[in-house]
Residue, then its C-alpha position, 0 to 999 in steps of 0.5 A: x500500500x505504502x508504495x502506491x502513496x505519494x509520500x512527498x505530497x502527503x508530507x507536504x499536505x501534513x506540513x501545511x496543515x500543521x502550519x495552519x493549526x499552529x497559526x490558529x492555536x496562536x490566534x486563540x491563545x492570543x485571545x485568551x491573553x487579552x484582558x477585560x477592561x476595567x469595571x466591565x458591565x455584567x453583560x460584557x463580562x459574560x460575553x468575555x467569559x463565553x468568548x474565552x471558553x470558546x477560544x480555549x476549546x478551539x485551541x484544545x481541539x486544534x492541539x489534539x489535531x496537531x498531535x495527530x498530524x505530528x504523529x503521522x509525520x513521525x510515521x512517515x519518517x519511520x516508514x510505517x505511514x499507511x499501516x494500521x497501528x492495531x492490526x498492521x494491515x494497510x489503511x485504505x487509500x480512500x481513508x488516508x485521502x479523507x483523514x491523512x493522519x489516520x492511524x487505524x483502519x476503519x475496522x480497528x477504528x470502529x472497534x476502538x469507538x465501540x470500546x470507548x462507548x461501552x466504558 
C-alpha cells in the first residue's frame, strides 16, 4: 500500500496543515491573553467569559489535531505511514485521502469507538 502513496505530497499536505493549526492555536491563545477592561458591565463580562471558553476549546481541539498530524509525520519518517497501528494491515487509500493522519483502519477504528462507548 505504502508504495502506491505519494509520500512527498502527503508530507507536504501534513506540513501545511500543521502550519495552519499552529497559526490558529496562536490566534486563540492570543485571545485568551487579552484582558477585560476595567469595571466591565455584567453583560460584557459574560460575553468575555463565553468568548474565552470558546477560544480555549478551539485551541484544545486544534492541539489534539496537531498531535495527530505530528504523529503521522513521525510515521512517515519511520516508514510505517499507511499501516494500521492495531492490526498492521494497510489503511485504505480512500481513508488516508479523507483523514491523512489516520492511524487505524476503519475496522480497528470502529472497534476502538465501540470500546470507548461501552466504558
